[in-house]
N, C-alpha and C positions, 0 to 999 in steps of 0.2 A: 618468548617470544613464542604463541603459538601458531602452527602451520595454519596461514589463511585458506579457508574452504573458495576453491575458484572452479565455477562450474563450467563447463564450456559448451560453446555454440550447438545447438541440437542439430543432429542428424535431419536432412528434409524430410523424411518421412518420420521422425516424430512431431512436426508442427501439426497444428491442428485446423484442420481441413474446415470449416465453418459451412454448414450450407447454405445453399443460396438463398434461401427464403428467413435466414436469421439477419440478413444486411450487415450494416458497419452499424455498432453500439458502442456503448461507454456505460462506466461502471464508477460509481461515485462512494469511494470506502472512505467511511469515517472510523480513524483509531481512537476509540471510544475508550477512554482510560481516565486516572487519576490526573491530581495538577501536579504538578512539582515545579521549583525552579530549574528553568534550563540553565543557568550558568554554574551550577551547583553540582558533585558529586551525587549520583544516585544514592537514593537511601530505601533501606526497607519500611520506615515509618512513614513514607509518602502514600499515604490510601485515601487521602480525601477526594472527593467525590463531587464535589459543591457544583459543579459548571456542567454536570448532567440535566441540571434545570434547564436548561436554555434549550436541551435537544429539544422537549417537545414544540416548539414555535420554529425551530431552525426544520423542523423534520414535515411542520405544516407549508413551509415555504417552499422546499422543495416536492412537495408532493403534487402543491399548486403547479409547479410547471412539469409536474409528470414525470418526474425523476426520484425513485426506491433508492435506498439507502442500504448499502453493506453496513452494517455496523459493526465492526470488529473488536469484541470483547475483552476485557480483562479481568485478572485475581479481582483486582479492589471492586468493579464494577459488578460483577458478578456476587459476589458476598456480600452487597451493601444493600439491605431491604428498600429504600428509596429509590434509588437507582431503578434495580429491577421492578418496582410500582412506577416509574416511569418509562421506563423502555417497551413493557411488556404492553401497553395499545399500541407501540407506533408498528408493531410487526406484522402490519395488513398491507395489503398493495404493490406488495412484491419488494417491501423491505424487508429484511433478513439479519440473524445474526450469525454472526462467527467469531471464531475464537482470533486473540491477539495473547502470544505470551510473553510476557516481561518478566524471566526471571528472577529478578529483585523482590519483587512483591507478590510471588507464586511459590507456594509450600509444595514440596518439602524443603526448610532451607537447610542443607546439606552444607554448600559451598562457599568458601569464601568472596563476601563482595570486592570481587575486583574490575575493572572496563572490562577484561578480558571474558570475564563470567555473564558481565551483563548480556551476552551474546548465547540465547542457549544452545546455539549448535556447538560450543565448543564445550562445554558440559559433557560429563561420562555418559554414555547412553542412557544406563540407567536411569540416571538423574533427569535427562532430559523427558526421558518415557514418564516419569513419577509427575513431575509438573504437569507435564501434556495431561495424563489421567485426570487431576486433579481439578485441573482449569475446565476439562471437557465435562466432566461428571458436572461441577459449580456451574457451569453454562444451561445444561440440561436440566436441571433441578429448576432454576431459577426462571427458565424461559419456556419449560416442558417438551422442547425440540432438541433434538442431538444437532450439534454443529459440524456441518461437513466442511468448513471453509475456513483457511489458517492464516496469519500471518505471524511471522514469528518478530518480535520488538527489536527495535534495532536492525530489522531485516537481518538477525542473526541465524542464518541458515547454518546448517552443518554436514556432515557427512551421513551420517545417519538418520538423519533429518525426515527424509520422504520415505524411508522405510518404517519409522515410525507413526506417519500420519496415514502412509495406507495401511499400515497395522490396527489403526485405531478410527478405520472409517472414515476418514476425511478423502477426498475428491476434487479440493482447489487447493493450492497456493498462491498467495499474493504476496510472496516475499522478496525476490527478486527486482532490483531495481538497475537497467540498465545502465553502465557508463559510471556505476560508482563503484569508487575503493575503499574499501573500512579496513583494509588491513593494518594498516599503522596503527589502527585502535586495538587491533586484534581479532576484528571480525572480517567479515566473507569480501571479496574481491568480483564485483559482477561484471567485469568492465569488458570484457570478451561477448557479451548475450547484447541481443537485440531486443525489440517490442513484440514479436510474434508470438503468440500463447504456443506448446507446445507440454509433450508427454514426458515425464519422465518419474520412476521410479512407480509407479501406476498412479500419479497425480498429476493432474493437468495444472500446469504452472502458468497461470497469468501475468507476466511483470506490470510492472508500476510503469505506467509509460514514459519517458523519457528519450525526447530527442535534441539533436545537434541542428542547430540555425546558423544562417550567414553565408557569405561568399564561399566558405572555406569548410562547409558542412561534411562536404565531402571526404576531409581527412579526419572526422568521427573520432574517437577515443585517442588513437595516436597522437593527432597534433594536440589533443587538448593534456593528455597525458605529458605530452614532450613541453607545452609552453607551463605547465606546474612547474617545471624544473628553473623557468627563470623567473626574476622578481618581477612581481606583480605582470606574468607573461598572461596567464588568463585575463586578467582585468584589460587588458591593452587588447586581445583578441575580441575580448566584447566590445569595447568602445570603438574598435574600428569597425563592425559588423561582420568581421570575420568568421567567428564561431563564438557560440553560446551554448553552454548544455541546459537545456528547460525540462524540468521535469512538471507532470500536471499538475499543478498544485496552486489554490490561491496564496500559501504562504510563501510570503519571501518571492514571488515571480509574477510581473508587473503582467497585468491583462493584454496589452499590446503583445508582450512576448510571448504569453501563453495560447492568445488566437494563431498567431503565425505557427507555433510548435504544434497546434492541430492540426494544421493545413497540413504541415511537412508532413506529419504521422498518416494522415489521411492518403498524403499522395504517394507513400510508401506503401500504402497496403495494409497499414495495420488496420483489423477487422473488428477488436474490441479496444479500445481508447481505455486505461485506465487512470481515473484521478483517486487524489486522496487528503485528508486534510484532518488534525487532530480533535477531539470535539473541546478540549480545553478552549481553542480559539473561538468557539460562538459565545464567548464571555470575554470580556476587555482584561487585561491585567495578569491574563496567567499564560500567555505564549509572547513569545520576542516578537509574532506576527500580528497580534491584534492587544497593542497595548492601551489601547484608549477607544473610544464611540468613534471617532473618522476611522479610525481603522477598521473597526467593523462595518461601518457603513460602506468601506472599499472591498470589503470582504463580500458583502453581500452585491454591491456593482460587478464585482469581478464575475461571480457565477452569471448574475443576468447578461451580459456580453457573451461569456462562453455557449451558454446555453442556445443563445439566439445563432451563433455562429454555427454552430452543432449542428442544429437546424437549417439552417442554410444548407449546410455540406449535404443532408440526409442522416445524418447518424442519431440513431434513438436510443432511448435510454434504456437499460438494461438490469434487473437484482441479479442477487447470486442466484436463484434458481432457473433463471432463464440462462445464465452462461453457463451453468454445468449442464444443463439439459442437453441444450447445442453444442457444447463439445461432446459429450458424448453421442448425439446424432451424427456428429459431421464427421468423425472416425479421426484418421491423422493422413497426412499425405501432402498437408502446405498451406499457408493461410489463406489462399484466396478461395473464391466461390467453388461447390464441387459441382 
């Protein structure tokens, strides 16, 4: 069993102090990746990227709402000519491209393909670095711009990851998922973290926003973990309205719960909310979340209602460059306004 990477809460002085002029913002990350059967083991041969054809129309819908996208691109995308040609014209109006490392489809292929090795941070440092360099160069060649934002596939950070990212010119990471523990799968444990952006290892960490809602939400991760030790304990808490863990994603999260999570996050002073979904969800039949046209219609209805609530609450959309620039301008010292 691999020892889990367990980042601890940042010191108060490491929290990003966003400039007052930045306001409260939100980012929509798209894990822009190949298709695969989510019910089967990961495989190197899964490199089809046919669902990228749905991305231009989706981009147009987000752009019409004034929302730029953060397209986190992996190796199958960055090396497919059709995908490159489709994505290239979208990189305007604040939409930017970042890096998403899926080690199982990212050369060099020196590791045995195991569940633990699907988390890049578990690989030997030299191999994690070689994969990062190969992907960074592929994205730079494909889109004419060097990526400075990163996400580890499966949220698979490790003890060497931040040093490697800083060494290779990255400025922002979005791999940490507060309230989630992947240790039993061989992955990292983010259960100690909150949602405020912070600096670590020369990188700004912008966690994927996850909040606890319900009457007992003050119990947070401790109560959620304890309930997980009981048969159907978490389901009982959710059905009773006492406690739910809600990540900001349209994938598997009903819109009513997402709207409450947005309100809770903003009420807790989170200055940059981080949303995410997988690009294959833009076409029916490729993820468990969008199985048919009805699911796709619900996907778009979800975004419409969430954007309306964000607008009502005064949160504005931001692109990758906006966030990186504001984090640099704001310095450290706390999540509140400077």
